[in-house]
C-alpha positions in Angstrom: 85.7 114.0 36.1 82.1 113.0 33.7 80.7 116.2 32.4 78.4 118.5 33.2 75.0 119.3 31.8 74.5 122.9 30.8 72.7 125.7 29.8 73.9 127.4 26.8 73.7 131.7 27.6 73.2 132.1 24.4 70.3 131.0 24.0 69.2 133.1 27.0 67.5 135.8 25.0 65.5 133.8 22.0 64.1 132.3 25.1 62.9 129.0 22.8 60.4 126.9 23.5 63.1 124.1 23.4 65.5 126.0 25.8 62.2 126.6 27.8 61.6 123.0 28.1 65.4 122.0 29.2 65.0 125.2 32.2 62.6 122.9 33.4 64.5 119.7 33.9 67.3 122.2 35.5 64.8 123.5 37.8 63.4 120.3 38.6 66.7 118.7 39.3 67.2 121.9 41.7 64.0 121.0 43.4 65.3 117.3 44.2 68.9 118.7 45.5 66.9 120.9 47.5 64.4 118.5 49.1 67.7 115.9 49.3 70.1 118.7 50.8 67.6 119.0 53.7 67.0 115.0 54.3 70.8 115.3 53.9 71.3 117.6 56.7 68.9 116.3 59.7 70.8 113.5 59.8 73.6 115.0 59.6 72.7 117.1 62.7 71.4 114.2 63.9 75.0 112.7 63.8 76.2 115.7 65.8 73.1 115.1 68.7 74.2 112.2 69.3 77.6 113.0 69.7 76.9 115.8 72.0 74.9 114.0 74.1 77.6 110.9 74.0 79.1 113.8 75.7 76.9 114.9 78.7 76.1 110.6 78.9 79.7 110.2 79.4 79.5 113.0 82.0 76.8 111.8 83.8 78.6 108.2 83.7 81.5 109.4 85.4 79.5 110.9 88.2 77.3 107.7 88.7 80.7 105.4 88.8 82.3 107.6 91.3 78.3 107.9 93.3 78.7 104.1 93.9 80.6 104.2 97.0 78.2 106.6 98.5 75.0 104.5 98.4 75.7 102.9 101.9 74.8 99.3 100.6 73.2 97.5 103.4 75.4 94.2 101.8 78.5 96.3 100.8 81.2 94.2 102.4 83.9 93.2 100.3 83.3 96.3 97.9 86.8 97.7 98.0 87.9 96.4 95.1 84.5 97.3 93.1 85.2 100.7 94.2 88.4 101.0 93.2 87.8 100.1 89.8 84.8 102.2 89.6 87.5 104.9 90.2 89.5 104.5 87.5 86.7 103.7 85.0 85.3 107.4 86.1 88.4 109.1 85.4 88.9 107.1 82.0 85.4 108.1 81.1 86.2 111.8 82.3 89.1 112.0 79.9 87.0 109.8 76.8 84.5 112.7 77.3 87.3 115.8 77.1 87.5 113.6 72.9 83.9 113.6 72.7 83.4 116.8 73.5 86.6 117.9 70.8 84.7 115.5 68.2 81.6 117.0 68.5 82.9 120.2 68.1 84.9 119.1 64.8 81.8 117.8 63.5 80.3 120.9 63.7 82.9 122.6 61.8 83.5 120.5 59.3 79.9 118.4 58.9 77.0 120.2 59.7 78.5 124.2 58.5 79.2 123.1 55.0 76.1 121.1 54.4 74.5 124.3 56.0 75.6 127.1 53.9 75.5 124.7 50.4 71.6 125.3 51.2 71.3 128.9 52.3 73.7 130.0 49.7 73.4 128.2 46.5 70.4 126.4 46.7 68.8 129.8 48.4 70.5 131.9 45.4 68.9 129.5 42.7 65.7 130.1 44.2 66.0 133.4 44.1 67.1 134.2 40.8 64.4 131.6 39.3 61.8 134.0 41.0 63.4 137.0 39.4 63.4 135.3 36.1 59.5 135.0 36.4 59.1 138.5 36.8 60.8 139.1 34.1 59.3 136.8 31.8 56.2 138.4 33.4 56.5 141.5 32.5 58.2 141.4 29.2 55.3 139.1 28.1 53.1 142.6 29.3 54.9 144.8 26.6 55.4 142.8 24.0 51.2 142.3 24.2 50.8 146.1 24.5 52.8 146.3 21.9 51.0 144.3 19.9 48.0 146.5 20.3 49.6 149.5 18.9 47.4 150.9 16.1 47.7 152.3 12.5 47.4 155.8 12.8 50.8 158.6 12.0 49.1 160.4 15.1 49.9 157.9 17.7 53.7 157.9 17.2 54.7 158.9 20.3 52.7 156.2 22.4 54.7 154.2 20.0 57.7 155.1 20.7 56.9 154.9 24.7 56.0 151.1 24.0 59.0 150.4 22.2 61.3 151.7 24.9 59.5 149.2 27.6 59.0 146.2 25.3 63.3 146.8 24.8 63.4 147.7 28.8 61.7 144.4 29.8 63.6 142.6 26.9 66.7 143.1 28.4 65.6 142.7 31.9 64.6 139.3 31.1 68.0 138.6 29.1 70.1 139.7 32.2 68.0 137.5 35.0 67.8 134.6 32.8 71.8 134.4 32.0 72.0 134.9 35.7 69.5 132.0 36.3 71.4 129.8 34.0 74.9 130.4 35.1 73.2 129.7 38.5 71.8 126.4 37.5 75.2 125.6 35.6 77.2 126.5 38.8 75.3 124.1 41.2 75.8 121.3 39.1 79.3 122.1 40.5 78.6 122.7 44.1 76.3 120.2 44.9 79.2 117.7 44.3 81.4 119.3 46.1 78.7 119.9 49.2 78.1 116.5 49.1 81.8 115.6 49.2 83.3 118.2 51.9 80.8 117.5 55.0 81.8 113.7 55.1 85.5 114.6 54.7 85.0 116.7 57.9 83.0 113.7 59.3 85.8 110.9 58.7 88.8 113.5 59.6 86.8 114.5 63.3 86.7 110.2 64.1 89.9 109.4 62.9 91.6 112.0 65.2 89.1 110.9 67.7 90.1 107.1 67.6 94.0 108.4 67.0 93.8 110.5 70.1 92.4 107.5 72.5 94.3 105.0 70.9 97.9 107.1 72.2 95.9 108.3 75.4 95.0 104.7 76.4 97.2 102.4 74.6 100.1 102.6 76.9 98.0 102.1 80.3 94.8 100.6 79.5 95.7 97.2 78.5 97.2 95.4 81.7 94.0 97.6 83.6 91.7 96.0 81.5 93.1 92.5 81.5 93.0 92.5 85.8 89.7 93.7 85.1 88.9 91.0 83.0 90.4 87.8 85.2 88.8 89.8 88.9 85.5 89.0 86.5 86.7 85.9 85.2 86.8 84.6 89.0 83.8 86.7 90.2 81.8 84.5 87.6 83.8 81.5 88.3 82.7 81.8 92.2 78.7 82.5 91.3 78.6 79.2 88.6 80.1 77.1 92.2 78.0 79.0 94.4 74.4 78.2 92.0 75.7 74.6 91.6 75.7 74.3 95.4 72.7 75.9 95.9 71.0 74.2 93.5 72.2 70.9 95.2 71.2 72.4 98.2 67.5 73.2 96.9 67.6 69.5 95.6 68.2 68.4 99.0 65.7 70.9 100.7 63.1 69.8 98.2 64.0 65.7 99.0 62.7 65.8 102.3 59.6 63.8 103.1 56.2 66.1 102.5 55.4 65.6 106.2 58.0 68.7 106.9 55.5 71.0 105.0 52.5 70.0 108.1 52.3 71.6 110.7 52.0 69.3 113.3 52.9 65.9 111.3 54.5 64.6 114.5 51.8 65.0 116.9 51.9 61.2 118.0 55.6 61.6 119.1 57.2 65.1 118.6 60.9 65.6 119.6 60.5 68.5 122.0 63.3 70.4 123.5 62.5 71.8 127.2 65.8 73.3 128.0 65.3 76.2 125.4 65.9 79.5 126.8 65.0 81.4 123.8 61.9 81.1 121.1 61.0 82.3 118.4 58.0 81.9 115.5 54.9 82.5 114.1 52.7 82.6 116.8 48.7 83.8 117.1 47.7 86.8 119.2 44.1 86.6 120.5 42.5 90.3 120.8 39.0 91.6 122.3 36.9 93.3 119.7 34.1 93.8 121.9 32.4 92.1 124.4 32.5 89.1 123.0 34.0 89.1 120.2 37.3 88.2 119.4 39.9 88.4 116.6 43.3 86.3 116.5 46.0 87.7 114.2 49.5 85.8 113.0 52.2 87.5 114.4 56.0 86.5 114.7 57.4 86.8 118.3 60.3 86.1 119.8 62.2 86.0 122.9 65.1 88.6 124.3 66.3 88.4 127.3 63.5 88.5 129.9 60.6 89.8 127.4 58.3 88.2 125.1 58.6 90.4 121.7 56.4 90.9 118.3 57.5 92.1 115.3 55.4 92.9 112.6 56.4 91.5 109.1 58.5 94.1 107.3 58.9 95.9 110.7 62.6 96.8 111.5 62.3 95.9 115.0 60.3 94.3 117.1 57.9 95.7 120.3 58.0 94.4 123.7 54.6 92.4 124.4 55.1 91.1 128.0 57.7 90.6 131.0 58.3 87.3 131.5 60.0 87.7 134.9 58.1 85.5 137.4 55.4 85.3 134.8 53.3 81.7 134.8 52.4 79.7 131.7 50.4 77.0 131.0 48.0 75.3 128.1 44.3 76.8 127.7 41.6 75.8 126.2 40.0 78.8 124.0 37.7 79.2 122.1 38.0 75.8 120.7 41.3 76.2 119.2 43.9 73.5 119.6 47.4 74.5 121.4 46.8 77.4 123.2 48.6 78.2 125.8 48.3 81.4 128.3 50.6 83.8 129.7 49.8 85.1 134.0 51.4 88.4 135.7 53.0 87.8 139.0 50.0 89.2 140.5 48.0 86.2 138.9 46.3 88.7 136.4 45.7 86.8 133.3 47.9 87.9 130.4 47.7 87.0 127.1 46.7 84.0 125.3 48.7 82.4 122.2 47.7 79.8 119.7 51.5 77.8 118.2 50.5 75.8 115.2 51.5 72.1 116.6 51.9 70.3 120.1 55.7 70.3 119.3 55.9 74.5 118.9 53.1 74.6 121.8 55.1 72.8 124.5 58.6 74.3 123.4 56.7 77.4 123.8 55.6 76.7 127.3 59.0 75.1 128.4 60.8 78.6 127.3 59.0 81.3 128.6 58.5 79.0 132.3 62.5 79.2 131.7 62.6 82.5 131.0 60.5 83.2 134.0 62.7 81.8 136.6 65.7 84.6 135.3 67.9 81.1 134.2 69.0 83.7 131.1 70.8 85.4 133.7 73.1 82.4 135.1 76.6 82.2 133.3 75.6 78.9 131.7 71.8 79.2 131.1 71.8 76.0 128.9 73.5 74.0 131.5 71.1 75.2 134.4 68.1 74.9 132.4 69.0 71.4 131.5 69.7 70.4 135.0 66.3 72.0 136.2 64.4 70.2 133.8 66.4 66.9 135.2 65.1 67.5 138.4 62.1 68.4 137.3 61.8 64.8 135.1 63.3 62.7 138.6 59.6 64.2 139.6 61.9 64.9 143.2 61.6 61.9 144.0 65.0 60.0 143.8 64.5 56.8 146.0 63.3 54.5 143.3 62.9 51.3 145.9 59.8 51.0 147.9 61.6 48.8 150.0 64.2 52.1 151.3 60.7 54.2 152.3 59.3 51.2 154.2 62.9 50.3 155.9 62.5 54.0 157.8 59.7 54.7 160.2 57.1 58.0 159.9 59.1 60.6 161.4 55.8 61.7 163.1 56.7 58.2 165.7 60.0 59.6 166.4 58.5 63.1 166.8 56.3 61.6 169.3 59.0 58.9 170.4 56.2 56.1 170.6 55.6 53.0 169.4 52.1 53.6 167.9 50.8 51.0 165.5 48.6 52.9 163.6 49.0 51.2 160.1 48.2 54.5 158.6 51.2 56.8 159.7 54.0 53.7 159.3 52.9 51.1 156.9 54.8 47.7 158.6 56.6 45.9 155.7 55.1 44.1 153.2 56.7 41.0 151.7 56.4 42.2 148.3 57.2 46.2 146.7 54.1 46.1 144.5 54.3 47.2 140.8 53.1 50.9 140.2 50.7 49.0 137.6 49.0 47.5 141.1 48.4 50.4 142.8 47.8 53.1 139.6 46.3 52.2 136.4 48.4 52.8 133.8 47.5 56.2 131.7 45.3 57.2 134.8 43.9 61.6 134.3 45.7 63.5 136.7 43.3 66.6 137.8 45.2 69.9 138.4 43.0 72.8 138.9 40.5 71.2 142.2 41.2 74.8 143.5 40.0 77.7 141.7 42.7 81.3 142.2 41.0 83.7 144.2 41.3 86.1 141.6 39.4 83.6 139.1 36.8 83.7 142.2 36.1 86.9 143.0 35.8 87.8 139.2 32.8 85.4 138.4 31.5 86.7 142.4 31.9 89.8 141.8 28.2 91.8 143.0 26.4 88.2 144.0 26.8 84.9 146.0 28.7 82.5 144.0 26.6 79.1 143.1 28.8 76.5 143.7 28.8 73.6 140.9 30.8 72.1 142.5 29.3 71.3 146.3 32.2 74.1 147.5 30.1 76.0 150.4 31.3 78.7 152.9 32.4 78.2 156.2 28.9 78.7 158.1 27.8 75.6 156.8 30.1 73.9 158.9 28.8 74.5 162.3 30.0 71.8 164.2 33.6 73.5 163.5 33.0 75.7 166.8 32.2 73.0 168.8 35.1 70.5 167.2 37.7 69.2 169.9 40.5 70.1 167.2 40.9 72.7 164.8 44.5 72.0 163.4 45.3 74.8 160.6 47.9 74.3 157.6 49.2 76.2 154.9 49.1 74.2 151.4 49.4 73.9 147.6 47.2 71.5 145.7 49.3 69.8 143.1 47.0 67.5 142.2 44.5 64.4 142.4 44.2 60.9 140.8 42.0 57.6 140.8 44.1 54.5 142.2 43.3 51.3 142.6 44.0 50.2 146.3 44.3 52.0 149.8 46.0 49.0 151.4 49.3 50.6 151.2 50.9 54.1 151.7 53.1 53.4 149.0 50.2 53.9 146.8 50.9 57.9 147.8 54.2 57.8 147.2 53.6 56.5 143.4 51.2 59.5 142.6 53.3 61.9 144.3 56.0 60.7 141.9 53.0 60.5 138.5 52.0 64.0 139.8 55.1 66.0 139.9 56.1 64.6 136.9 53.3 65.5 134.5 53.5 68.8 136.3 57.3 68.9 134.6 56.5 67.2 131.7 53.6 69.4 130.8 55.2 72.7 132.4 52.4 73.4 135.0 54.2 75.8 137.7 51.4 77.6 138.7 49.7 76.6 142.1 47.4 78.9 144.5 47.6 78.5 148.7 45.2 77.1 150.0 44.2 77.0 154.1 44.3 73.1 155.3 41.6 72.7 158.2 42.0 69.6 160.3 39.6 69.3 163.1 37.8 66.1 164.8 35.4 65.3 162.0 36.7 66.7 158.4 39.6 67.7 156.5 38.8 71.0 154.8 40.3 72.9 152.0 39.6 77.0 152.4 40.6 79.5 150.1 42.5 81.8 152.4 41.0 85.6 150.7 37.1 84.5 150.5 36.9 81.5 153.0 35.4 79.9 150.6 35.9 76.2 151.2 37.2 74.2 148.3 36.5 71.0 149.1 35.4 69.0 152.4 36.8 65.4 153.2 35.4 63.5 156.1 38.2 61.7 158.4 36.4 58.5 158.3 36.6 58.7 154.4 40.5 59.0 154.5 42.1 55.6 154.4 45.9 56.1 153.8 48.3 59.1 154.8 51.6 59.8 154.3 54.5 62.4 153.8 57.2 62.0 151.3 60.3 60.5 152.9 62.7 63.0 151.0 60.9 65.9 150.2 59.5 67.0 154.0 56.7 69.5 152.4 55.1 66.7 150.5 51.6 65.0 152.3 49.1 63.0 150.4 45.6 60.8 151.4 43.6 58.7 150.3 40.1 59.1 149.9 37.2 56.7 149.6 34.1 57.8 148.3 30.9 55.5 147.3 30.1 55.9 144.0 26.2 55.8 142.5 26.5 52.0 141.1 27.1 51.1 144.7 31.0 50.2 144.8 33.5 53.2 145.9 36.3 55.0 144.8 40.2 55.5 145.8 41.2 58.6 144.9 44.9 60.2 146.1 45.2 64.3 147.1 48.8 65.9 146.9 49.3 68.6 148.6 52.7 71.3 149.3 52.5 72.5 153.1 54.9 74.7 154.3 55.7 73.2 157.0 56.3 69.2 157.5 54.0 67.1 156.1 54.4 65.1 159.2 52.7 67.6 161.3 49.6 67.1 158.8 50.0 63.4 158.9 49.7 63.8 162.7 47.1 66.0 163.1 45.1 63.5 160.7 46.0 60.6 162.8 44.9 62.7 165.9 41.4 63.3 164.7 40.5 59.7 163.8 41.9 58.7 167.4 38.9 61.3 168.9 36.6 59.5 166.4 37.6 56.4 167.6 37.3 57.4 171.2 34.3 60.2 171.5 31.9 57.1 172.5 34.3 56.2 175.4 34.7 59.6 177.6 37.4 57.9 180.4 39.2 56.8 176.8 39.1 60.6 175.7 40.0 62.3 178.9 43.0 60.0 178.8 44.0 60.9 174.8 43.9 64.4 175.6 45.9 64.5 178.6 48.6 62.7 176.2 48.6 66.0 174.4 50.7 69.1 176.4 49.4 72.5 176.7 50.5 75.9 176.4 50.5 78.9 179.1 47.1 80.2 177.1 45.5 76.4 177.2 46.6 75.3 173.6 47.2 71.7 172.5 50.6 71.9 171.4 51.8 68.8 168.4 55.2 67.0 169.9 57.8 68.8 168.0 56.0 71.7 167.5 58.5 74.1 166.9 59.2 76.7 164.0 61.9 75.7 161.2 65.2 77.2 160.8 64.3 78.1 157.3 60.8 79.2 157.2 59.4 80.6 160.8 56.2 82.5 159.2 53.4 83.7 161.6 51.3 81.2 159.4 53.4 78.1 159.9 53.6 78.7 163.5 49.9 79.5 164.5 49.0 76.3 161.9 51.5 73.9 164.6 48.5 74.2 167.6 45.6 72.4 168.3 42.6 74.1 170.2 40.6 72.1 172.2 
């Protein structure tokens, strides 16, 4: 051990300047030691605080490991191994927490406490003795100054004796305080070395005990456990790398597609449309009214669920009902100069919501899906197969006969009804030498009109409260006074399917081809909504009347009807060709196609009878002979041949339409 500097006690009484100078060195050393001790104590208290924090942290960690099981992760499938592993780790952490608590106690007793005792005992003692030594020195100096001012007169002996005693007491007190102070300073040189090493010995022993007990506690079982956990982590890492590689390859494949997939309407020319959908989902724009004349469009996510159309806001957990699709109708509409709009109409004919798709493909698939759902196909055992079958049937345009020759071989049913060999080429076409092609009958790409008849609800909405000004030349019944004097009045319930321009009226094949194209276009474009009307056949005209408002929608002179025929397979389909003059001096030919509640041959016979009445009106005898050939009922009404109610459809409207009134 190196020598220690010391103050000589023998020089304490003399209190020479040299002794004072050496004392100042010891005092400076004591001050430095005090500052360092305070800093060292702060560092040791920080270690102790960290150890206490480690105890609290490990305790909280153990609780959090156990809380993993209670989190109810939405994607927690397959976490059983993780949960069991975390439970084991929680147990290990609890055991470590015990060791950490014990270590904290040891650090407090063997590291922090000794340094605190050194500071409070030794350093504080030195500081106190320094203050006492200073006071004693000051008292000695005052007494010596007083002693030095004693006079020479003898009569002051008593005062002199008192001052001498005072000086002796002050010098003794200074001597005692200096001896104690010097001893404390000399002792401090040894105590500081002990005080610096003793806490670190306690720290080292505490750490050694901690690690030793930890090794004893975990060395036996932890090796195998940590090895299994490491293997599990390694396997998860391998799976992660494989999945990352797979996702990288998939990402490259998805990004390598043509840029057209990002365009909303890239395949507008020839989109691949699936018309057999029974469910559909995607974003649509919903039209909403915000005022009397203002509207807004909001992009929302729509999907079908059973027979309902649902809407789900972005971020919402579930969707809400927008429209019940059972028995609804859907069709494409023009709305606010926007493309790909369609409207869903309720079963009672009221206009429903208007939606806009982002492409032609989406538009037609939504229309097809909603139409399939409205038929309640989703309730069948195999809805996909039923949808395919129905759409295939619709695409065949309900005309399975592809050869016009078969149609020409069979005679018109109206001829069989009357059992007369009428040579009227407008009802029974004569066999032609050559079957005309479709292009010879109707020009390719001829547009088809589906809306000659406005729905009654729309008509009432447009004319509620005032008389309707009709831009299409439709008139009310009172403008046709000849109807009251007509020799023939025949009423039929029909639904208008469509009309289109044709190239010829020389054969009824043009009517069959028009039927095929109209029905095929309705099936392709998902236009299935029709409006019921009354078809009134008189001896002068054929009129189409709205049954609710009794407004005449269309009027055709019998003389302008050049061909008429009923479908060979679907008995309810009927059509006729109308020749109308044009402003250029020529004539235009148009075919009109209807679906009747009764047989179409009855309409054909009524039209034929009206044309015959026109032909014989100038000859009274021929007219009388014609009218006598028609049988009468008991109430004096003319009855068409084979005028019997249908077995499948015997409604009063059809029976009433089968009678002719003279």
